[in-house]
N, CA, C and O of each residue as an XYZ file, in Angstrom:
492
protein
N      77.433      2.030     -5.334
C      76.030      2.262     -5.639
C      75.933      2.776     -7.072
O      76.630      3.719     -7.447
N      75.077      2.164     -7.860
C      74.909      2.537     -9.265
C      74.091      3.820     -9.394
O      73.222      4.107     -8.571
N      74.385      4.571    -10.430
C      73.633      5.784    -10.726
C      72.324      5.401    -11.402
O      72.332      4.582    -12.321
N      71.184      5.978    -10.966
C      69.904      5.671    -11.622
C      69.968      5.978    -13.125
O      70.653      6.904    -13.557
N      69.248      5.190    -13.891
C      69.233      5.307    -15.356
C      67.798      5.508    -15.818
O      66.873      4.900    -15.279
N      67.617      6.362    -16.813
C      66.314      6.551    -17.444
C      66.476      6.234    -18.923
O      67.282      6.862    -19.609
N      65.713      5.260    -19.420
C      65.700      4.928    -20.851
C      64.345      5.332    -21.405
O      63.310      5.001    -20.826
N      64.344      6.044    -22.520
C      63.103      6.449    -23.167
C      63.178      6.028    -24.635
O      64.175      6.279    -25.312
N      62.116      5.387    -25.115
C      62.020      4.957    -26.504
C      60.869      5.736    -27.126
O      59.704      5.448    -26.852
N      61.186      6.714    -27.956
C      60.201      7.607    -28.547
C      60.227      7.370    -30.047
O      60.984      8.016    -30.771
N      59.389      6.430    -30.517
C      59.468      6.025    -31.918
C      58.207      5.298    -32.358
O      57.331      5.000    -31.546
N      58.126      5.019    -33.646
C      57.095      4.156    -34.199
C      57.598      2.721    -34.089
O      58.772      2.454    -34.346
N      56.718      1.795    -33.708
C      57.106      0.400    -33.550
C      56.431     -0.464    -34.604
O      55.329     -0.152    -35.057
N      57.094     -1.557    -34.997
C      56.538     -2.492    -35.972
C      56.575     -3.892    -35.366
O      57.588     -4.305    -34.802
N      55.470     -4.615    -35.485
C      55.431     -5.987    -34.987
C      56.252     -6.895    -35.908
O      56.432     -6.615    -37.094
N      56.745     -7.996    -35.318
C      57.456     -8.982    -36.125
C      56.450     -9.960    -36.737
O      55.244     -9.721    -36.671
N      56.927    -11.053    -37.328
C      56.029    -12.002    -37.996
C      55.104    -12.723    -37.024
O      54.120    -13.328    -37.447
N      55.406    -12.668    -35.717
C      54.541    -13.286    -34.710
C      53.669    -12.259    -33.975
O      52.974    -12.602    -33.019
N      53.711    -11.007    -34.425
C      52.890     -9.968    -33.796
C      53.463     -9.437    -32.492
O      52.717     -8.992    -31.620
N      54.799     -9.483    -32.352
C      55.460     -9.033    -31.135
C      56.279     -7.783    -31.396
O      56.736     -7.547    -32.515
N      56.461     -6.984    -30.354
C      57.354     -5.838    -30.399
C      58.312     -5.984    -29.214
O      57.888     -5.964    -28.059
N      59.595     -6.131    -29.510
C      60.612     -6.205    -28.464
C      61.040     -4.776    -28.155
O      61.940     -4.232    -28.796
N      60.383     -4.175    -27.164
C      60.550     -2.741    -26.910
C      61.920     -2.360    -26.373
O      62.480     -1.344    -26.784
N      62.460     -3.143    -25.479
C      63.658     -2.704    -24.766
C      64.928     -3.437    -25.131
O      66.022     -2.946    -24.855
N      64.810     -4.589    -25.741
C      65.978     -5.444    -25.830
C      66.254     -5.987    -24.428
O      65.390     -5.917    -23.554
N      67.436     -6.518    -24.217
C      67.789     -7.066    -22.907
C      68.613     -6.024    -22.160
O      69.689     -5.628    -22.609
N      68.095     -5.584    -21.013
C      68.748     -4.554    -20.213
C      69.412     -5.167    -18.992
O      68.844     -6.054    -18.355
N      70.605     -4.703    -18.661
C      71.314     -5.169    -17.483
C      70.857     -4.344    -16.280
O      71.075     -3.134    -16.239
N      70.224     -4.995    -15.303
C      69.705     -4.299    -14.116
C      70.312     -4.829    -12.817
O      69.835     -4.498    -11.731
N      71.358     -5.647    -12.921
C      71.873     -6.327    -11.734
C      72.418     -5.382    -10.667
O      72.505     -5.788     -9.508
N      72.786     -4.158    -10.990
C      73.315     -3.221     -9.999
C      72.212     -2.473     -9.246
O      72.504     -1.648     -8.380
N      70.950     -2.756     -9.572
C      69.834     -2.009     -9.020
C      68.937     -2.882     -8.157
O      68.974     -4.108     -8.254
N      68.131     -2.246     -7.311
C      67.205     -3.000     -6.459
C      65.774     -2.975     -6.987
O      64.981     -3.858     -6.659
N      65.433     -1.975     -7.799
C      64.081     -1.832     -8.341
C      64.144     -1.400     -9.800
O      65.089     -0.740    -10.232
N      63.106     -1.792    -10.552
C      62.898     -1.300    -11.910
C      61.506     -0.686    -11.934
O      60.542     -1.317    -11.502
N      61.395      0.537    -12.434
C      60.109      1.215    -12.582
C      59.816      1.320    -14.071
O      60.652      1.783    -14.847
N      58.633      0.889    -14.460
C      58.251      0.850    -15.871
C      56.978      1.654    -16.082
O      56.002      1.502    -15.347
N      57.002      2.506    -17.090
C      55.801      3.248    -17.488
C      55.757      3.249    -19.017
O      56.730      3.618    -19.675
N      54.623      2.835    -19.569
C      54.425      2.885    -21.012
C      53.318      3.894    -21.277
O      52.200      3.760    -20.779
N      53.648      4.900    -22.066
C      52.687      5.960    -22.389
C      52.438      5.934    -23.886
O      53.383      5.995    -24.673
N      51.194      5.844    -24.283
C      50.839      5.910    -25.701
C      50.353      7.318    -26.011
O      49.544      7.889    -25.280
N      50.858      7.859    -27.095
C      50.372      9.159    -27.541
C      50.423      9.192    -29.049
O      51.469      8.857    -29.604
N      49.387      9.565    -29.748
C      48.081      9.894    -29.148
C      47.428      8.641    -28.574
O      47.748      7.517    -28.961
N      46.516      8.861    -27.655
C      45.846      7.744    -26.993
C      44.985      6.995    -28.003
O      43.973      7.511    -28.478
N      45.396      5.786    -28.319
C      44.668      4.944    -29.264
C      44.609      3.540    -28.684
O      45.627      3.014    -28.233
N      43.436      2.929    -28.689
C      43.343      1.583    -28.122
C      44.142      0.567    -28.941
O      44.068      0.539    -30.170
N      44.899     -0.257    -28.239
C      45.697     -1.300    -28.862
C      45.408     -2.583    -28.104
O      45.463     -2.599    -26.874
N      45.105     -3.650    -28.811
C      44.812     -4.921    -28.162
C      46.087     -5.763    -28.117
O      46.248     -6.711    -28.885
N      46.988     -5.400    -27.204
C      48.237     -6.129    -27.029
C      48.480     -6.327    -25.532
O      47.872     -5.663    -24.693
N      49.380     -7.253    -25.222
C      49.723     -7.558    -23.835
C      51.184     -7.216    -23.601
O      52.031     -7.481    -24.453
N      51.483     -6.628    -22.449
C      52.850     -6.302    -22.050
C      53.390     -7.458    -21.214
O      52.759     -7.867    -20.239
N      54.552     -7.984    -21.589
C      55.228     -9.019    -20.813
C      56.558     -8.470    -20.309
O      57.371     -7.983    -21.094
N      56.775     -8.550    -19.008
C      58.021     -8.112    -18.405
C      58.737     -9.336    -17.860
O      58.202    -10.038    -17.002
N      59.945     -9.599    -18.352
C      60.725    -10.753    -17.929
C      61.988    -10.289    -17.220
O      62.580     -9.270    -17.576
N      62.392    -11.055    -16.207
C      63.600    -10.738    -15.470
C      64.328    -12.037    -15.127
O      63.701    -13.060    -14.855
N      65.635    -11.980    -15.146
C      66.461    -13.142    -14.836
C      67.599    -13.232    -15.822
O      68.077    -12.208    -16.311
N      68.042    -14.431    -16.122
C      69.053    -14.674    -17.142
C      68.296    -14.878    -18.461
O      67.622    -15.892    -18.640
N      68.408    -13.921    -19.373
C      67.556    -13.907    -20.564
C      68.314    -14.305    -21.827
O      67.808    -14.058    -22.921
N      69.476    -14.897    -21.735
C      70.171    -15.329    -22.946
C      70.699    -16.744    -22.748
O      70.865    -17.209    -21.621
N      70.959    -17.413    -23.855
C      71.415    -18.795    -23.760
C      70.337    -19.660    -23.128
O      69.167    -19.567    -23.499
N      70.723    -20.497    -22.183
C      69.741    -21.291    -21.436
C      69.085    -20.354    -20.426
O      69.612    -20.127    -19.337
N      67.952    -19.827    -20.797
C      67.329    -18.773    -20.000
C      66.747    -19.301    -18.689
O      66.172    -20.388    -18.638
N      66.906    -18.528    -17.662
C      66.324    -18.800    -16.351
C      65.411    -17.643    -15.951
O      65.103    -17.453    -14.775
N      64.994    -16.888    -16.936
C      64.149    -15.729    -16.668
C      62.727    -16.169    -16.355
O      62.294    -17.260    -16.726
N      62.025    -15.299    -15.671
C      60.611    -15.539    -15.424
C      59.844    -14.270    -15.729
O      60.386    -13.166    -15.663
N      58.575    -14.440    -16.064
C      57.704    -13.297    -16.293
C      57.329    -12.724    -14.939
O      56.725    -13.409    -14.113
N      57.692    -11.456    -14.709
C      57.387    -10.807    -13.435
C      56.109     -9.986    -13.512
O      55.565     -9.577    -12.486
N      55.625     -9.743    -14.738
C      54.352     -9.037    -14.905
C      53.811     -9.296    -16.296
O      54.561     -9.466    -17.257
N      52.490     -9.323    -16.380
C      51.772     -9.444    -17.646
C      50.506     -8.647    -17.480
O      49.713     -8.920    -16.578
N      50.298     -7.647    -18.351
C      49.112     -6.805    -18.247
C      48.755     -6.252    -19.619
O      49.616     -6.157    -20.494
N      47.481     -5.883    -19.814
C      47.080     -5.330    -21.106
C      47.698     -3.957    -21.329
O      47.823     -3.162    -20.397
N      48.079     -3.688    -22.567
C      48.598     -2.375    -22.923
C      47.425     -1.413    -22.921
O      46.464     -1.601    -23.667
N      47.494     -0.407    -22.107
C      46.407      0.567    -22.010
C      46.855      1.939    -22.467
O      48.042      2.180    -22.685
N      45.894      2.831    -22.610
C      46.194      4.185    -23.053
C      46.724      5.050    -21.910
O      47.486      5.985    -22.154
N      46.337      4.756    -20.676
C      46.785      5.545    -19.536
C      48.127      5.013    -19.037
O      48.335      3.801    -18.972
N      49.014      5.903    -18.693
C      50.321      5.502    -18.178
C      50.254      5.185    -16.698
O      49.808      6.015    -15.905
N      50.685      4.014    -16.322
C      50.779      3.606    -14.926
C      52.214      3.172    -14.666
O      52.835      2.527    -15.511
N      52.735      3.521    -13.509
C      54.083      3.097    -13.149
C      53.999      1.737    -12.479
O      53.280      1.563    -11.495
N      54.735      0.780    -13.015
C      54.826     -0.565    -12.455
C      56.231     -0.698    -11.873
O      57.217     -0.422    -12.556
N      56.320     -1.117    -10.619
C      57.602     -1.253     -9.950
C      57.873     -2.719     -9.648
O      57.003     -3.436     -9.154
N      59.100     -3.158     -9.954
C      59.502     -4.549     -9.752
C      60.775     -4.600     -8.934
O      61.698     -3.818     -9.164
N      60.831     -5.517     -7.981
C      62.082     -5.804     -7.295
C      62.987     -6.544     -8.258
O      62.531     -7.428     -8.982
N      64.253     -6.199     -8.275
C      65.204     -6.881     -9.144
C      65.497     -8.263     -8.560
O      66.002     -8.387     -7.445
N      65.170     -9.293     -9.333
C      65.372    -10.680     -8.891
C      66.336    -11.423     -9.814
O      66.570    -12.619     -9.640
N      66.888    -10.720    -10.784
C      67.808    -11.322    -11.731
C      68.591    -10.242    -12.443
O      68.268     -9.061    -12.316
N      69.611    -10.620    -13.187
C      70.506     -9.630    -13.783
C      69.979     -8.896    -15.012
O      70.481     -7.822    -15.346
N      68.989     -9.449    -15.685
C      68.510     -8.849    -16.940
C      67.002     -8.590    -16.869
O      66.276     -9.241    -16.118
N      66.548     -7.606    -17.686
C      65.137     -7.217    -17.728
C      64.777     -6.954    -19.178
O      65.584     -6.414    -19.935
N      63.564     -7.335    -19.566
C      63.111     -7.152    -20.943
C      61.607     -6.907    -20.968
O      60.862     -7.472    -20.167
N      61.169     -6.057    -21.901
C      59.741     -5.780    -22.085
C      59.372     -6.096    -23.532
O      59.997     -5.604    -24.472
N      58.339     -6.930    -23.689
C      57.865     -7.339    -25.010
C      56.355     -7.129    -25.063
O      55.641     -7.479    -24.122
N      55.874     -6.562    -26.159
C      54.434     -6.488    -26.408
C      54.063     -7.679    -27.275
O      54.754     -7.971    -28.252
N      52.986     -8.367    -26.934
C      52.560     -9.543    -27.695
C      51.095     -9.412    -28.090
O      50.365     -8.577    -27.556
N      50.677    -10.254    -29.036
C      49.269    -10.335    -29.405
C      48.831     -9.411    -30.510
O      47.633     -9.286    -30.762
N      49.763     -8.759    -31.180
C      49.396     -7.874    -32.278
C      49.391     -8.606    -33.600
O      49.866     -9.739    -33.679
N      48.858     -7.979    -34.650
C      48.923     -8.583    -35.975
C      50.364     -8.592    -36.489
O      51.165     -7.740    -36.106
N      50.688     -9.542    -37.343
C      52.050     -9.688    -37.858
C      52.440     -8.541    -38.783
O      51.640     -8.069    -39.590
N      53.681     -8.108    -38.644
C      54.323     -7.125    -39.524
C      53.466     -5.889    -39.780
O      53.275     -5.478    -40.924
N      52.961     -5.313    -38.718
C      52.153     -4.105    -38.827
C      52.872     -2.957    -38.135
O      53.311     -3.083    -36.992
N      52.989     -1.838    -38.842
C      53.567     -0.642    -38.251
C      52.456      0.131    -37.567
O      51.378      0.325    -38.129
N      52.728      0.563    -36.366
C      51.750      1.328    -35.599
C      52.076      2.803    -35.712
O      52.811      3.334    -34.880
N      51.542      3.484    -36.733
C      51.867      4.895    -36.905
C      51.352      5.747    -35.753
O      51.954      6.765    -35.414
N      50.236      5.333    -35.148
C      49.693      6.096    -34.042
C      50.512      5.889    -32.779
O      50.259      6.535    -31.762
N      51.493      4.995    -32.834
C      52.368      4.789    -31.686
C      53.540      5.760    -31.715
O      54.339      5.804    -30.779
N      53.643      6.532    -32.781
C      54.695      7.546    -32.782
C      54.429      8.454    -31.593
O      53.310      8.932    -31.406
N      55.412      8.679    -30.827
C      55.241      9.463    -29.611
C      55.051      8.584    -28.386
O      55.074      9.077    -27.258
N      54.863      7.283    -28.599
C      54.794      6.385    -27.450
C      56.159      6.347    -26.792
O      57.185      6.441    -27.467
N      56.172      6.212    -25.500
C      57.465      6.124    -24.839
C      57.465      5.015    -23.818
O      56.441      4.708    -23.207
N      58.602      4.430    -23.645
C      58.830      3.437    -22.607
C      59.917      4.013    -21.732
O      60.980      4.386    -22.230
N      59.677      4.094    -20.460
C      60.728      4.550    -19.567
C      60.868      3.574    -18.434
O      59.884      3.027    -17.935
N      62.076      3.365    -18.038
C      62.275      2.602    -16.834
C      63.282      3.345    -15.997
O      64.321      3.779    -16.494
N      62.979      3.487    -14.745
C      63.919      4.105    -13.819
C      64.422      3.002    -12.929
O      63.638      2.181    -12.453
N      65.698      2.968    -12.700
C      66.272      1.940    -11.850
C      66.594      2.557    -10.498
O      67.110      3.672    -10.426
N      66.294      1.842     -9.439
C      66.628      2.300     -8.104
C      67.782      1.469     -7.572
O      67.809      0.248     -7.726
N      68.722      2.136     -6.953
C      69.807      1.420     -6.313
C      69.397      1.082     -4.887
O      68.503      1.722     -4.333
N      70.035      0.089     -4.291
C      69.682     -0.260     -2.908
C      69.739      0.967     -2.000
O      70.706      1.728     -2.033
N      68.705      1.153     -1.198
C      68.645      2.280     -0.273
C      68.112      3.550     -0.895
O      68.010      4.562     -0.201
N      67.767      3.546     -2.168
C      67.253      4.734     -2.842
C      65.737      4.719     -2.739
O      65.090      3.847     -3.319
N      65.152      5.678     -2.007
C      63.714      5.687     -1.742
C      62.900      6.343     -2.862
O      61.722      6.024     -3.022
N      63.488      7.233     -3.625
C      62.720      7.966     -4.629
C      62.709      7.217     -5.955
O      63.682      6.554     -6.314
N      61.616      7.329     -6.668
C      61.527      6.772     -8.016
C      62.258      7.741     -8.939
O      61.942      8.930     -8.975
N      63.209      7.243     -9.664
C      63.981      8.075    -10.586
C      63.336      7.998    -11.955
O      63.311      6.932    -12.571
N      62.815      9.113    -12.438
C      62.209      9.162    -13.753
C      62.659     10.403    -14.452
O      62.263     10.648    -15.591
């Protein structure tokens, strides 16, 4: 049984030339049964971007699928996903190209992984 993991990204983010922010990179979640995701913006500032969560084989000939797509909001909500593939990734899309979000300093991304049979959300 894998030990639960908590990843937190506490930084300023910059969009790429297509207006995307690759928040997490590709994370290995194959030892877990659930992924819990919470994105908190601080200070609370409206951002017109979309969160895309992909899971599956995310490199080479990808077999990943989008398991969630929702607007980035100011309030933090925990989104829980059953692990259906070995890798997980979170990308923000729809922003202006090459823009640094100074008001995103203090934003955090956390994901808690649950191992099979683990009833509590690990955060």
